[in-house]
N, C-alpha and C positions, 0 to 999 in steps of 0.2 A: 623698604627704602632705606640706601646707604646713609649714614650720618656719623659724624665724629664725636658729637656731644649730645647729650639730652639735658632739657629742663623741664622739670616736673612742676606745673603750675596748678595741679589739682587742688581743689578747694579755695584758691585765691579767687578773690572778686575785684572787679575793675575799680581802680585802676591799676592794683597791685601787679597782675600778669605782665602787663606792657612795661611798667615802670623796672620790674626785676628783669624783664628780657633785654633792656638796655645793658645791664650788668654782664648778663650772660653772653651777649655777642661781643663784648669786648675781652672775653676770656678766649676766644676761639680765634683761628687764624683766617686770613682772607682766602676765599673759596671754599672754605669748610662748610659743613652742613649741621645745622642745629635742628634737632628734633623737639617740639615743644608738644606737651601734653596738658590739656587743659580742660576744665570743666564749666567755665564761665561762657555763657552764650555769647556774651558781648566781644569775646574774642574773635568771633567770625567777621566782625566788623574793624575791630581795632588791629589785630594782626596783619591783614592785608595793607591797611592804611600806613601803620608803622614802616612796613618794609617800602612801600613806595615813596614814602617822605624821605626815608633814610638811604635808599638805593639798594636795598638788599633784595634777593630775587626769592620770592615765595615759590618754591618748586613744586609743592603740593599741600593740599589741605583735604582732610579726611573726617567724617564723623562716625562713631560708632555708639550708639545709645546717646547717652548723656556727656559723652568725652569727645574732645575734639584734638586732632593731631595736625600739626603744622611742620614742614621741612623748609628751612630758611638757609639759603646759602649767602654767607657774607659777602658784602662787595670787596673788590679789591681796593686796598688803601689808595 
């Protein structure tokens, strides 16, 4: 899936992935897509809530083994 930036949160545990996701989202432009790679199962709950609360679009999420992938489109300013 197409994306403009990647945030590798592998090995980080709650609440670090979502806290750092705030920083990563600020680095990209409106309508850009950030791919997130995580290993913490709590991200399956936290990242969709993060997107819903802040108005970003969770385009897709997938799981391969113990790794979780998310594609988030940043909302327009």
